[in-house]
MDTraj code that builds the backbone (N, CA, C; nanometers):
import mdtraj as md
import numpy as np

residues = "UNK UNK UNK UNK UNK UNK UNK UNK UNK UNK UNK UNK UNK UNK UNK UNK UNK UNK UNK UNK UNK UNK UNK UNK UNK UNK UNK UNK UNK UNK UNK UNK UNK UNK UNK UNK UNK UNK UNK UNK UNK UNK UNK UNK UNK UNK UNK UNK UNK UNK UNK UNK UNK UNK UNK UNK UNK UNK UNK UNK UNK UNK UNK UNK UNK UNK UNK UNK UNK UNK UNK UNK UNK UNK UNK UNK UNK UNK UNK UNK UNK UNK UNK UNK UNK UNK".split()
xyz = np.array([
    [-1.7355, -1.6578, -2.4540],
    [-1.6430, -1.6765, -2.3511],
    [-1.7144, -1.7454, -2.2283],
    [-1.6658, -1.8564, -2.1871],
    [-1.7263, -1.9236, -2.0727],
    [-1.6395, -1.9006, -1.9491],
    [-1.7104, -1.8839, -1.8394],
    [-1.6463, -1.8693, -1.7085],
    [-1.6462, -1.9972, -1.6403],
    [-1.5330, -2.0365, -1.5760],
    [-1.5357, -2.1606, -1.4992],
    [-1.6284, -2.1585, -1.3798],
    [-1.6879, -2.2730, -1.3519],
    [-1.7808, -2.2780, -1.2437],
    [-1.6979, -2.2859, -1.1106],
    [-1.7687, -2.2761, -1.0005],
    [-1.6959, -2.2793, -0.8748],
    [-1.6204, -2.4057, -0.8505],
    [-1.6640, -2.5202, -0.9127],
    [-1.5963, -2.6470, -0.9021],
    [-1.4711, -2.6559, -0.9808],
    [-1.4570, -2.5755, -1.0939],
    [-1.3428, -2.5855, -1.1795],
    [-1.2290, -2.4937, -1.1375],
    [-1.2577, -2.3942, -1.0512],
    [-1.1563, -2.2923, -1.0099],
    [-1.0468, -2.3616, -0.9292],
    [-0.9266, -2.3016, -0.9400],
    [-0.8183, -2.3490, -0.8499],
    [-0.8492, -2.3193, -0.7073],
    [-0.8092, -2.4042, -0.6131],
    [-0.8295, -2.3798, -0.4768],
    [-0.7635, -2.2524, -0.4274],
    [-0.8237, -2.1889, -0.3305],
    [-0.7737, -2.0704, -0.2733],
    [-0.6415, -2.0937, -0.2008],
    [-0.5378, -2.0149, -0.2378],
    [-0.4010, -2.0467, -0.1706],
    [-0.4085, -2.0288, -0.0168],
    [-0.4820, -1.9345, 0.0345],
    [-0.4759, -1.9055, 0.1746],
    [-0.5431, -2.0131, 0.2571],
    [-0.6249, -2.1010, 0.1925],
    [-0.6971, -2.2050, 0.2581],
    [-0.6215, -2.3424, 0.2422],
    [-0.5065, -2.3405, 0.1776],
    [-0.4345, -2.4681, 0.1585],
    [-0.3450, -2.4957, 0.2695],
    [-0.3068, -2.6257, 0.2841],
    [-0.2124, -2.6644, 0.3880],
    [-0.0725, -2.6005, 0.3705],
    [-0.0383, -2.5796, 0.2382],
    [0.0919, -2.5169, 0.2095],
    [0.0975, -2.3734, 0.2660],
    [-0.0068, -2.2986, 0.2567],
    [-0.0132, -2.1630, 0.3047],
    [-0.0042, -2.1665, 0.4613],
    [-0.0736, -2.2593, 0.5187],
    [-0.0743, -2.2646, 0.6705],
    [0.0681, -2.2962, 0.7135],
    [0.1418, -2.3830, 0.6457],
    [0.2799, -2.4114, 0.6811],
    [0.3651, -2.2868, 0.6686],
    [0.3489, -2.2116, 0.5613],
    [0.4241, -2.0879, 0.5447],
    [0.3918, -1.9847, 0.6535],
    [0.2611, -1.9800, 0.6888],
    [0.2330, -1.8822, 0.7994],
    [0.2892, -1.9190, 0.9306],
    [0.2924, -2.0472, 0.9642],
    [0.3536, -2.0960, 1.0885],
    [0.5019, -2.0666, 1.0844],
    [0.5684, -2.0952, 0.9712],
    [0.7136, -2.0693, 0.9534],
    [0.7425, -1.9165, 0.9663],
    [0.6574, -1.8353, 0.9054],
    [0.6808, -1.6896, 0.9140],
    [0.6593, -1.6423, 1.0577],
    [0.5591, -1.6925, 1.1254],
    [0.5402, -1.6494, 1.2659],
    [0.6520, -1.6919, 1.3569],
    [0.7046, -1.8099, 1.3359],
    [0.8228, -1.8568, 1.4170],
    [0.9436, -1.7686, 1.3819],
    [0.9723, -1.7386, 1.2554],
    [1.0833, -1.6554, 1.2174],
    [1.0688, -1.5118, 1.2753],
    [0.9478, -1.4635, 1.2692],
    [0.9188, -1.3252, 1.3265],
    [0.9429, -1.3255, 1.4754],
    [0.9011, -1.4289, 1.5463],
    [0.9203, -1.4393, 1.6870],
    [1.0725, -1.4360, 1.7217],
    [1.1505, -1.5208, 1.6538],
    [1.2934, -1.5298, 1.6833],
    [1.3679, -1.3953, 1.6438],
    [1.3217, -1.3340, 1.5373],
    [1.3882, -1.2048, 1.4996],
    [1.3502, -1.1002, 1.6042],
    [1.2332, -1.0985, 1.6575],
    [1.1992, -1.0048, 1.7573],
    [1.2724, -1.0332, 1.8901],
    [1.2817, -1.1616, 1.9240],
    [1.3468, -1.1936, 2.0557],
    [1.4990, -1.1701, 2.0520],
    [1.5652, -1.1900, 1.9387],
    [1.7043, -1.1739, 1.9319],
    [1.7520, -1.0327, 1.8939],
    [1.6644, -0.9591, 1.8172],
    [1.7161, -0.8315, 1.7668],
    [1.6200, -0.7146, 1.8125],
    [1.5592, -0.7272, 1.9294],
    [1.4652, -0.6248, 1.9777],
    [1.5286, -0.4956, 1.9950],
    [1.6541, -0.4917, 2.0474],
    [1.7202, -0.3650, 2.0733],
    [1.7506, -0.2921, 1.9406],
    [1.7943, -0.3699, 1.8397],
    [1.8242, -0.3104, 1.7097],
    [1.6933, -0.2551, 1.6480],
    [1.5890, -0.3341, 1.6499],
    [1.4588, -0.2839, 1.5967],
    [1.4033, -0.1601, 1.6637],
    [1.4039, -0.1578, 1.7936],
    [1.3569, -0.0412, 1.8673],
    [1.4463, 0.0752, 1.8550],
    [1.5783, 0.0535, 1.8341],
    [1.6711, 0.1670, 1.8120],
    [1.6496, 0.2353, 1.6822],
    [1.6011, 0.1613, 1.5812],
    [1.5804, 0.2171, 1.4476],
    [1.4369, 0.2775, 1.4345],
    [1.3549, 0.2567, 1.5322],
    [1.2121, 0.3010, 1.5190],
    [1.1989, 0.4563, 1.4946],
    [1.2732, 0.5396, 1.5619],
    [1.2566, 0.6847, 1.5341],
    [1.2928, 0.7213, 1.3893],
    [1.3934, 0.6549, 1.3317],
    [1.4293, 0.6817, 1.1955],
    [1.3254, 0.6234, 1.0993],
    [1.2622, 0.5132, 1.1346],
    [1.1582, 0.4589, 1.0428],
    [1.0344, 0.5485, 1.0437],
    [1.0062, 0.6073, 1.1630],
    [0.8901, 0.7025, 1.1653],
    [0.9203, 0.8239, 1.0809],
    [1.0414, 0.8795, 1.0896],
    [1.0803, 0.9936, 1.0100],
    [1.0806, 0.9678, 0.8595],
    [1.1218, 0.8471, 0.8245],
    [1.1183, 0.8088, 0.6855],
    [0.9826, 0.7859, 0.6328],
    [0.8884, 0.7437, 0.7213],
    [0.7479, 0.7169, 0.6800],
    [0.6798, 0.8405, 0.6297],
    [0.7168, 0.9626, 0.6871],
    [0.6436, 1.0852, 0.6429],
    [0.6609, 1.1149, 0.4975],
    [0.7835, 1.1213, 0.4454],
    [0.7998, 1.1539, 0.2999],
    [0.7458, 1.0405, 0.2139],
    [0.7616, 0.9162, 0.2574],
    [0.7163, 0.8016, 0.1815],
    [0.5680, 0.8011, 0.1735],
    [0.5000, 0.8344, 0.2760],
    [0.3534, 0.8399, 0.2727],
    [0.3069, 0.9554, 0.1813],
    [0.3780, 1.0706, 0.1808],
    [0.3401, 1.1796, 0.0925],
    [0.3614, 1.1321, -0.0541],
    [0.4673, 1.0691, -0.0847],
    [0.4902, 1.0318, -0.2236],
    [0.3913, 0.9328, -0.2710],
    [0.3681, 0.8271, -0.1875],
    [0.2793, 0.7133, -0.2357],
    [0.1348, 0.7408, -0.2135],
    [0.0947, 0.8214, -0.1132],
    [-0.0488, 0.8431, -0.0944],
    [-0.1015, 0.9603, -0.1767],
    [-0.0172, 1.0579, -0.1961],
    [-0.0639, 1.1760, -0.2779],
    [-0.0157, 1.1569, -0.4248],
    [0.0693, 1.0614, -0.4523],
    [0.1215, 1.0349, -0.5832],
    [0.1876, 1.1594, -0.6463],
    [0.2482, 1.2388, -0.5633],
    [0.3275, 1.3461, -0.6182],
    [0.2464, 1.4654, -0.6647],
    [0.1192, 1.4619, -0.6679],
    [0.0231, 1.5596, -0.7200],
    [0.0359, 1.5887, -0.8647],
    [0.1428, 1.5502, -0.9343],
    [0.1564, 1.5649, -1.0787],
    [0.1360, 1.7010, -1.1252],
    [0.1688, 1.8032, -1.0434],
    [0.1573, 1.9459, -1.0894],
    [0.0082, 1.9915, -1.0905],
    [-0.0860, 1.9258, -1.0347],
    [-0.2244, 1.9678, -1.0362],
    [-0.2734, 1.9979, -0.8958],
    [-0.1888, 2.0500, -0.8122],
    [-0.2299, 2.0789, -0.6761],
    [-0.3435, 2.1846, -0.6741],
    [-0.4487, 2.1619, -0.6125],
    [-0.5492, 2.2494, -0.5902],
    [-0.6577, 2.2455, -0.7112],
    [-0.6396, 2.1591, -0.8076],
    [-0.7330, 2.1460, -0.9131],
    [-0.8446, 2.0492, -0.8770],
    [-0.9705, 2.0958, -0.8920],
    [-1.0790, 2.0024, -0.8499],
    [-1.0845, 1.8771, -0.9490],
    [-1.1380, 1.7701, -0.8945],
    [-1.1416, 1.6515, -0.9801],
    [-1.2303, 1.6733, -1.1052],
    [-1.1800, 1.6204, -1.2165],
    [-1.2522, 1.6390, -1.3457],
    [-1.2150, 1.7664, -1.4182],
    [-1.1396, 1.8599, -1.3562],
    [-1.1118, 1.9825, -1.4210],
    [-0.9650, 1.9862, -1.4679],
    [-0.8977, 1.8698, -1.4736],
    [-0.7565, 1.8656, -1.5078],
    [-0.7328, 1.9103, -1.6539],
    [-0.8195, 1.8784, -1.7447],
    [-0.8016, 1.9072, -1.8901],
    [-0.8512, 2.0392, -1.9325],
    [-0.9318, 2.1057, -1.8489],
    [-0.9847, 2.2366, -1.8941],
    [-0.8983, 2.3526, -1.8652],
    [-0.9068, 2.4493, -1.9487],
    [-0.8293, 2.5742, -1.9287],
    [-0.8980, 2.6600, -1.8209],
    [-0.8189, 2.7312, -1.7388],
    [-0.8793, 2.8155, -1.6306],
    [-0.9504, 2.9297, -1.6943],
    [-1.0631, 2.9745, -1.6308],
    [-1.1423, 3.0836, -1.6766],
    [-1.0920, 3.2087, -1.6154],
    [-1.1183, 3.3243, -1.6893],
    [-1.0882, 3.4589, -1.6322],
    [-1.1845, 3.4872, -1.5239],
    [-1.1527, 3.5797, -1.4305],
    [-1.2409, 3.6159, -1.3226],
    [-1.3565, 3.7040, -1.3754],
    [-1.3332, 3.7781, -1.4839],
    [-1.4327, 3.8689, -1.5333],
    [-1.5293, 3.8002, -1.6297],
    [-1.5093, 3.6779, -1.6684],
    [-1.5858, 3.6060, -1.7587],
    [-1.7167, 3.5578, -1.6934],
    [-1.8316, 3.5811, -1.7578],
    [-1.9583, 3.5317, -1.7071],
    [-1.9901, 3.3983, -1.7645],
    [-2.0644, 3.3224, -1.6847],
    [-2.1017, 3.1823, -1.7318],
    [-2.2289, 3.1866, -1.8080],
])
top = md.Topology()
chain = top.add_chain()
for i, resn in enumerate(residues, 1):
    res = top.add_residue(resn, chain, resSeq=i)
    for name in ("N", "CA", "C"):
        top.add_atom(name, md.element.get_by_symbol(name[0]), res)
traj = md.Trajectory(xyz[None], top)
């Protein structure tokens, strides 16, 4: 299997003129949305913060999958008895 050299690779999207045009368009759209709808956006901010808490828990902790408190690497092992010696 041969890997393409640096000359054969496709150009980076973020360094193209097309991407620069999209970034300018997105910046202008963002400015006009902020200027015209600032009251609506700031009015919804407390609800967005409250919604962020459960979403961060679900996506950052990945729901724990029933293994809360299990050390890494010990998910497949059976728990030992307290009286058992090693």
